[in-house]
MARGURO-401237 format. One line per field, with one value per residue: x, z, y of N, C-alpha, C in turn; residue number from 1; residue in three letters. Coordinates in steps of 0.2 Angstrom, whole numbers. Each point is the difference from the previous one (the first is absolute). Layout:
N
n.X: X, ...
n.Z: Z, ...
n.Y: Y, ...
ca.X: X, ...
ca.Z: Z, ...
ca.Y: Y, ...
c.X: X, ...
c.Z: Z, ...
c.Y: Y, ...
seq: NUM, ...
type: ALA, ...
This chain:
248
n.X: 446, -3, 6, 1, 5, -2, -3, -6, 0, 5, -3, -6, 4, 4, -6, -2, 6, -1, -5, 0, -2, 4, -2, 4, -4, 6, -5, 5, -6, 2, -1, -6, 0, -5, 4, 0, -3, -6, 4, 4, -5, -3, 5, 2, -5, 1, 7, -3, -4, 5, 4, -6, 4, -2, 0, -2, -2, 3, -4, 6, -4, 3, 5, -4, -2, 3, 0, 2, -4, -5, 2, 1, -6, -2, 2, -1, -6, -1, 3, -3, -4, 2, 5, -4, 1, -5, -3, -2, -5, 2, -6, 4, -7, -1, 0, -6, -3, -3, 0, 6, 3, -3, 2, 2, 6, 2, 4, -2, -6, 2, 3, -6, -4, 4, -1, -6, 1, 3, -3, -5, 4, 1, -6, -1, 1, -5, -1, 5, -6, -1, -6, 4, 0, 3, 4, -3, -4, -1, -6, -1, -4, 5, 0, -2, 4, 3, 4, 1, -7, 0, 3, -2, -6, 3, 3, -6, -2, 4, -4, 2, 1, -6, 2, -7, 2, -5, -1, 7, 1, 2, 7, -2, -1, -4, 5, 4, -5, -7, 1, 4, -3, -6, -3, 6, 0, -7, 1, 6, -3, -4, 7, -2, 1, -6, 2, -5, 1, -5, 4, -2, -6, 0, 6, -3, 2, -3, 2, 6, 1, -1, 5, 5, -3, -1, 5, 2, -2, 2, 6, 0, -2, 4, -5, -5, -3, 0, 4, -3, 6, -4, 2, 2, 4, -6, 0, -2, -7, 3, 4, -4, 6, -1, 4, 3, -1, 0, 5, 1
n.Z: 374, 2, 1, 1, -3, 0, -6, 1, -6, 3, 6, -3, -5, 5, 3, -7, 0, 5, -3, 4, 6, 2, -1, 4, 0, 2, 2, -1, -1, 6, -1, -1, -7, -2, 1, 5, 5, 0, -2, 5, 4, -2, 1, 5, 3, -2, 2, 6, 0, -1, 4, 2, 6, 1, 6, 5, 3, 6, 3, 2, 3, 6, 3, 1, 3, -5, 4, -5, -4, 5, 2, -7, -1, 5, -2, -6, 3, 4, -5, -4, 4, 3, 0, -4, 2, 1, -1, -7, 2, -7, 0, -5, -2, -6, -2, 1, -6, 3, -6, 0, 5, -3, -4, 7, -2, 2, -5, 0, 1, -5, -3, 3, -2, -5, -1, 1, -4, -6, 0, 0, -5, -1, 3, -3, 6, -1, -3, -3, -3, -6, -4, -5, -6, -3, -5, 4, -4, -5, -4, -1, 4, 3, 2, 6, 3, -2, -2, -6, 2, 2, -5, -3, 2, -1, -7, -1, 1, -4, -3, 3, -6, 1, -7, 0, -5, 2, -8, 1, -3, -6, -2, -2, -5, 2, 1, -4, -4, 1, 4, -4, -6, -3, 5, 0, -6, 0, 3, -3, -6, 4, 1, -5, 5, 1, -6, 2, -4, 4, 0, -7, 0, -7, 3, 3, 5, 4, -5, -1, 7, -1, -6, 3, 6, -4, -4, 5, 5, -5, 0, 7, 0, -6, -3, -2, 2, -5, 3, 3, 3, 4, 3, 6, -1, -2, -6, 3, -1, 3, 1, -5, 0, 7, -3, 6, 1, -6, 2, 6
n.Y: 449, 6, 3, -7, -1, -6, 1, 0, 2, 4, 1, 1, 2, 2, 2, 2, 1, 3, 3, 5, -3, 5, 5, 3, 6, 1, 3, 4, 2, 2, 6, -3, 1, 2, 4, -4, -4, 4, 5, -2, -2, 6, 2, -4, 3, 7, -1, -4, 4, 3, -3, 1, 3, -6, 2, -4, 6, 0, 5, 1, 2, -1, 3, 5, -5, -4, -5, -4, 2, 0, -5, -1, 4, -3, -6, 2, 1, -5, -3, 5, 0, -6, 4, 1, 7, 3, -5, 1, -5, 0, -2, -2, 2, -4, 5, 3, 1, 5, 1, -3, 4, 6, -3, 0, 4, -6, 2, 5, -2, -4, 6, 3, -6, 1, 8, 0, -6, 3, 6, -4, -3, 7, 0, 6, 2, 3, -5, 4, -2, -1, -2, 0, 4, -4, 3, 5, 0, 6, 3, -6, 0, -1, -6, 1, 4, 5, -5, 4, 3, -7, -1, 5, -2, -7, 2, 5, -5, 0, -3, -6, -1, -5, -2, -2, -5, 1, 2, 1, -5, 3, 0, 6, 3, -3, -5, -3, 2, -1, -5, -3, 2, 0, -5, -3, 3, -1, -6, 0, 3, -3, -1, -6, -3, -4, -4, -5, -5, -2, -6, -1, -4, 0, -2, 6, -5, 4, 4, -4, -1, 6, 1, -3, 3, 5, -1, -2, 5, 3, -3, -1, 5, 0, 2, -4, 6, 4, 5, 6, -1, 0, 6, -2, 6, -1, 3, 7, -2, 5, -3, 2, 4, -2, -5, 0, 7, 0, -4, 3
ca.X: 0, -5, 3, 7, 0, -4, -8, -5, 0, 7, 0, -5, 3, 4, -5, -2, 6, 1, -7, -3, -6, -3, 4, -1, 3, 2, 3, 5, -4, -3, -7, -3, -2, -3, 5, 6, -1, -4, 2, 4, -4, -4, 5, 1, -7, 0, 4, -2, -8, 3, 4, -5, 3, -4, 2, -2, 4, 0, 2, 0, -2, 4, 2, 2, 0, 2, 4, 7, 1, 1, 6, 6, 2, 1, 7, 4, 0, 4, 6, 1, -1, 5, 2, -2, -5, -4, -1, -7, 0, -5, -1, -2, -3, -1, -8, -5, -4, -6, -6, 0, -3, -6, -3, 0, 6, 2, 7, 1, -3, 4, 6, 0, 1, 8, 4, -3, 3, 7, 0, -1, 5, 6, 0, 4, -4, -1, 3, -2, 0, -5, 0, 0, 0, 5, 0, -6, 1, -5, -3, -6, 1, 2, -1, 6, 5, 5, 7, 4, -1, 1, 8, 1, -3, 4, 6, 0, -1, 7, -1, 3, -5, 0, -5, -2, -4, -6, -3, 5, 3, 6, 4, 0, 0, -5, 3, 6, 1, -3, 0, 7, 3, -4, -3, 6, 3, -5, 1, 6, -1, -4, 2, 1, 7, 1, -5, 0, -6, 0, 1, -6, 1, 4, 0, -1, -1, -6, -5, 0, -4, -7, -3, 0, -5, -6, 0, -1, -7, -4, -1, -3, -6, -4, -5, 1, -1, 6, -3, 5, 0, 0, 3, -5, -3, -2, -2, -7, -3, -1, 7, -2, 5, 3, -4, -2, -5, -7, -1, -2
ca.Z: 2, -3, -4, -3, -2, -4, 2, 1, -6, 0, 6, -2, -5, 4, 4, -4, -2, 7, 1, 7, 1, 5, 1, 5, -1, 6, -1, 4, 4, 6, 0, -5, -3, -6, -5, 1, -1, -5, -6, -2, -1, -7, -6, 0, -3, -7, -4, 0, -4, -8, -2, 0, 4, 7, 5, 7, 2, 6, 0, 6, -1, 4, 7, 4, 7, 1, 6, -1, -3, 5, 3, -3, 0, 7, 1, -3, 3, 7, -2, -2, 6, 4, 5, -4, 4, -2, -7, -3, -4, -5, -4, -7, -5, -6, 1, -5, 0, 5, -3, 0, 7, 1, -4, 3, 0, 7, 2, 6, 6, 1, 1, 6, 4, 0, 4, 7, 3, 3, 6, 6, 1, 1, 8, 2, 3, -3, -7, -5, -5, -4, -6, -5, -6, -5, -7, -3, -8, -3, 3, 6, 7, 2, 8, 3, -2, -5, 3, 0, 4, 6, 1, 0, 7, 5, 0, 3, 8, 1, 0, -4, -5, -2, -5, -1, -6, 4, -3, -4, 3, -4, -2, -6, 0, 6, 6, -2, -3, 3, 6, 2, -2, -1, 6, 4, -2, 3, 7, 2, -1, 6, 7, 3, 1, -1, -4, -1, -4, 1, -6, -2, 4, -4, 1, 7, 1, 2, -6, -5, 3, -1, -6, 0, 4, -4, -6, 2, 2, -6, -3, 4, 1, -6, -3, -7, -5, 0, 3, 5, 7, 3, 6, 5, 1, -6, 0, 1, -5, -3, -5, -6, -4, 2, -3, 6, 3, -5, 0, 7
ca.Y: 7, 3, 5, -1, -8, -4, 2, -6, -3, -5, -5, -5, -4, -4, -3, -4, -6, -4, -4, -1, -3, 5, 7, 4, 8, 3, 8, 3, 5, -3, 4, 1, 6, -2, 3, -4, -7, -1, 1, -6, -6, 1, -1, -7, -4, 2, -5, -7, 0, 2, -7, -5, -5, -1, -4, 2, 5, 3, 7, 3, 8, 4, -2, 5, 0, -7, -1, 0, 8, 5, -2, 2, 7, 2, -1, 5, 8, -1, 0, 6, 4, -1, 5, 7, 4, 5, -2, -1, -6, 1, -6, 3, -4, 2, 4, -2, 6, -1, -3, -7, -3, 1, -5, -6, -3, -2, 2, 5, -4, -6, 3, 2, -6, -3, 4, 0, -5, 0, 5, -5, -4, 2, 1, 6, 5, 7, 0, 6, -3, 3, -3, 5, -3, 3, -1, 3, 3, 1, 5, -3, 0, -7, -2, 4, 5, -2, -1, 5, 4, -2, 0, 7, 2, -3, 2, 6, -2, -3, -7, -5, -2, -7, 0, -8, 0, -5, -4, -2, -6, -1, 7, 2, 7, 3, 0, 3, 8, 5, 0, 1, 6, 7, 2, 1, 6, 5, 1, 4, 6, 2, 0, -7, -2, -8, -2, -7, -3, -8, -4, -3, -7, -3, -8, -1, -8, 0, 3, -5, -5, 2, -2, -8, -2, 3, -5, -8, 0, 1, -6, -5, 2, 3, -5, -3, 6, 5, 5, 3, -2, 7, 0, 0, 6, 2, 7, 1, 0, 7, 0, -3, -2, -6, -5, -4, 2, -1, -8, -2
c.X: -5, 2, 8, 1, 2, -8, -3, 1, 7, -1, -5, 3, 4, -4, -3, 4, 0, -7, -2, -8, -4, 5, -2, 3, 1, 3, 5, -2, -4, -7, -3, -2, -2, 5, 8, 0, -6, 1, 5, -3, -4, 6, 0, -7, -1, 4, -1, -6, 3, 3, -5, 3, -5, 4, -2, 5, -3, 4, 1, -2, 4, 1, 2, 1, 3, 5, 8, 2, 1, 7, 5, 0, 1, 8, 5, 0, 4, 7, 3, -1, 6, -1, -2, -5, -3, -1, -7, 1, -6, -1, -3, -2, 0, -7, -4, -5, -6, -6, 0, -3, -8, -4, 1, 7, 2, 7, 1, -1, 5, 7, 0, 0, 6, 4, -3, 2, 8, 1, -1, 5, 6, 1, 4, -5, 1, 4, -2, 0, -5, 0, -1, 0, 4, -1, -6, 2, -6, -4, -6, 1, 2, -1, 7, 0, 6, 6, 5, -2, 1, 8, 2, -2, 4, 7, 1, 0, 7, -1, 5, -6, 2, -5, 0, -4, -5, -3, 4, 4, 7, 2, -1, -1, -4, 3, 8, 1, -5, 1, 8, 4, -3, -2, 5, 2, -5, 1, 5, -1, -4, 1, 2, 8, 2, -7, 2, -5, 0, -1, -6, 3, 4, 0, 0, -3, -8, -5, 0, -5, -8, -3, -1, -6, -6, -1, -2, -7, -5, -1, -4, -8, -5, -5, 3, 0, 5, -3, 5, -1, 1, 3, -5, -3, -3, -2, -7, -3, -2, 6, -2, 5, 4, -3, -3, -6, -7, -1, -4, -9
c.Z: -4, -4, -2, -1, 6, 0, -1, -6, -1, 4, -2, -4, 4, 4, -4, -1, 6, 1, 7, 0, 4, -1, 6, -1, 6, -2, 4, 2, 6, 0, -7, -3, -8, -5, 1, -1, -4, -7, -3, -1, -5, -6, -1, -3, -7, -5, -1, -5, -7, -2, 2, 5, 7, 4, 7, 1, 6, 1, 8, 1, 3, 7, 4, 7, 2, 5, -1, -5, 5, 4, -3, 0, 6, 2, -4, 2, 6, -2, -1, 6, 5, 6, -2, 5, -4, -8, -1, -5, -5, -5, -7, -5, -7, 0, -6, -1, 5, -4, 0, 6, 1, -5, 2, 0, 8, 2, 6, 6, 1, 3, 8, 5, 1, 6, 7, 4, 2, 5, 7, 1, 3, 8, 2, 3, -4, -7, -4, -7, -6, -6, -6, -6, -6, -7, -4, -8, -2, 5, 6, 7, 3, 8, 3, 9, -5, 4, 0, 5, 7, 2, 1, 8, 5, 1, 4, 8, 3, 2, -3, -5, 0, -4, -1, -7, 1, -6, -6, 3, -3, 0, -7, -1, 4, 8, -2, -1, 3, 8, 3, -2, 0, 6, 5, -1, 2, 8, 2, -2, 5, 6, 4, 1, 0, -3, -1, -4, 1, -7, -2, 2, -5, 2, 8, 2, 2, -5, -4, 3, 0, -6, -1, 3, -3, -5, 2, 2, -5, -4, 3, 0, -6, -2, -7, -6, 0, 4, 6, 7, 4, 8, 6, 3, -6, 0, 1, -7, -4, -6, -5, -5, 2, -2, 5, 3, -3, 0, 5, -1
c.Y: 3, 6, 0, -8, -4, 2, -6, -4, -5, -5, -5, -5, -6, -5, -6, -6, -4, -5, -1, -2, 6, 7, 3, 6, 3, 9, 2, 6, -2, 2, 0, 7, -2, 3, -4, -7, -1, 1, -6, -6, 0, -1, -7, -4, 1, -3, -6, 0, 1, -6, -6, -6, 0, -5, 2, 6, 3, 6, 2, 8, 4, -2, 6, -1, -7, 1, 1, 6, 5, -1, 2, 7, 3, -1, 4, 7, 0, 0, 6, 5, -1, 5, 7, 2, 6, -1, 1, -5, 2, -6, 3, -6, 4, 4, -2, 6, -1, -3, -8, -3, 1, -4, -8, -5, -1, 2, 4, -4, -6, 3, 1, -5, -3, 4, -2, -7, 1, 4, -4, -4, 3, 3, 5, 5, 7, -1, 6, -3, 3, -4, 5, -3, 4, -1, 3, 2, 2, 5, -2, 1, -6, -1, 3, -3, -3, -1, 6, 5, -2, 0, 7, 2, -3, 3, 7, -1, -3, -8, -4, -4, -7, -1, -8, 0, -5, -3, -3, -7, 0, 8, 1, 8, 5, 0, 3, 6, 4, 0, 1, 6, 6, 2, 1, 7, 5, 0, 3, 7, 3, -2, -6, -1, -7, -2, -8, -2, -8, -3, -3, -8, -5, -8, -1, -6, 1, 2, -7, -5, 3, -2, -8, -3, 2, -5, -7, 1, 1, -7, -5, 3, 3, -5, -2, 4, 5, 6, 3, -4, 7, -1, -1, 5, 4, 8, 0, 0, 7, -1, -4, -3, -6, -6, -5, 2, -1, -8, -2, -2
seq: 1, 2, 3, 4, 5, 6, 7, 8, 9, 10, 11, 12, 13, 14, 15, 16, 17, 18, 19, 20, 21, 22, 23, 24, 25, 26, 27, 28, 29, 30, 31, 32, 33, 34, 35, 36, 37, 38, 39, 40, 41, 42, 43, 44, 45, 46, 47, 48, 49, 50, 51, 52, 53, 54, 55, 56, 57, 58, 59, 60, 61, 62, 63, 64, 65, 66, 67, 68, 69, 70, 71, 72, 73, 74, 75, 76, 77, 78, 79, 80, 81, 82, 83, 84, 85, 86, 87, 88, 89, 90, 91, 92, 93, 94, 95, 96, 97, 98, 99, 100, 101, 102, 103, 104, 105, 106, 107, 108, 109, 110, 111, 112, 113, 114, 115, 116, 117, 118, 119, 120, 121, 122, 123, 124, 125, 126, 127, 128, 129, 130, 131, 132, 133, 134, 135, 136, 137, 138, 139, 140, 141, 142, 143, 144, 145, 146, 147, 148, 149, 150, 151, 152, 153, 154, 155, 156, 157, 158, 159, 160, 161, 162, 163, 164, 165, 166, 167, 168, 169, 170, 171, 172, 173, 174, 175, 176, 177, 178, 179, 180, 181, 182, 183, 184, 185, 186, 187, 188, 189, 190, 191, 192, 193, 194, 195, 196, 197, 198, 199, 200, 201, 202, 203, 204, 205, 206, 207, 208, 209, 210, 211, 212, 213, 214, 215, 216, 217, 218, 219, 220, 221, 222, 223, 224, 225, 226, 227, 228, 229, 230, 231, 232, 233, 234, 235, 236, 237, 238, 239, 240, 241, 242, 243, 244, 245, 246, 247, 248
type: MET, ARG, CYS, TRP, HIS, PRO, ARG, ALA, GLU, GLU, VAL, ILE, LYS, GLN, VAL, GLN, LEU, TYR, LYS, PRO, GLU, GLU, ILE, ILE, LEU, MET, PRO, LEU, TYR, PRO, GLN, TYR, SER, ALA, VAL, THR, SER, GLY, SER, SER, ILE, LYS, GLU, TRP, ASN, ASP, VAL, CYS, LYS, LYS, LYS, LYS, TYR, LYS, VAL, LYS, THR, SER, ILE, ILE, CYS, CYS, TYR, PRO, THR, ASP, LYS, ASN, PHE, ILE, LYS, ALA, ARG, THR, LYS, GLU, ILE, ASN, LYS, THR, ILE, LYS, ASP, ILE, ILE, ASN, PHE, LYS, LEU, ILE, PHE, SER, ALA, HIS, GLY, LEU, PRO, GLU, LYS, ASN, ILE, LYS, LYS, GLY, ASP, PRO, TYR, GLN, TRP, GLN, VAL, GLU, GLN, SER, VAL, ASN, LYS, ILE, VAL, GLU, ASN, LEU, SER, TYR, ASP, ASN, LEU, ASP, TRP, ILE, LEU, SER, TYR, GLN, SER, ARG, VAL, GLY, PRO, LEU, LYS, TRP, ILE, GLY, PRO, SER, THR, ASP, ASN, GLU, ILE, ILE, ASN, ALA, SER, LYS, LYS, ASN, LYS, THR, ILE, LEU, LEU, VAL, PRO, ILE, ALA, PHE, VAL, SER, GLU, HIS, SER, GLU, THR, LEU, VAL, GLU, LEU, ASP, ILE, GLU, TYR, LYS, LYS, LEU, ALA, ILE, GLU, ASN, GLY, CYS, LYS, ASN, TYR, TYR, ARG, VAL, PRO, ALA, LEU, GLY, THR, ASN, LYS, ASP, PHE, ILE, ASN, SER, LEU, TYR, LYS, LEU, ILE, ILE, ASN, THR, ASN, LEU, ASN, SER, SER, SER, GLN, SER, GLY, TYR, PHE, SER, PRO, LYS, ASN, ARG, CYS, PRO, ASN, ASN, PHE, LYS, LYS, CYS, PRO, CYS, SER, VAL, ILE, ILE
């Protein structure tokens, strides 16, 4: 974990006891950002350097458009939609300050790729959807539109709200509290009669299959050297914070 236990230092102790020939780092952030996956990987590398622990390490960069990841998301949305009519589908991702994106962080672009693929797979005519960003803190300008504003707008139009946590694969405070409690309260206060939240993927079989295949593919195709294993659809080279875009 990056912000909770077990942290890298604790896990590396266990890994050293196991004595592996190779380590594969598999981020549970589908979309790469320097402040999420990048920060977690840096902490791992820093602890390894501190402990003078060296072993071949392959790093899976991201998987925003992986076939099975998209399939898992699409299935969960379809299960929630069922016979609901007059709905607004709001894809909500954790936000970032605009300055991060301007410095070449690929996160927003990758989130957009994920959402576009899912919308294609949903195959709804005239689907009413939008991508927005949550969890804004501090005085800096963040990327938008904001999820809370989109919830207010949809509620005032008497739309049923379907919220999709597009950048989270597990349940935690930003889904169980922010989305399920705080944003639901906001929706009801602005006239929403029906509010649904699509579950995080958790142990969804297609999602687990996505991780499995990414790991196996990395193991089969990684070189003898440590380094990043990039996705098929790489970020454009203007995203300088993407570790794979600068390796091309």
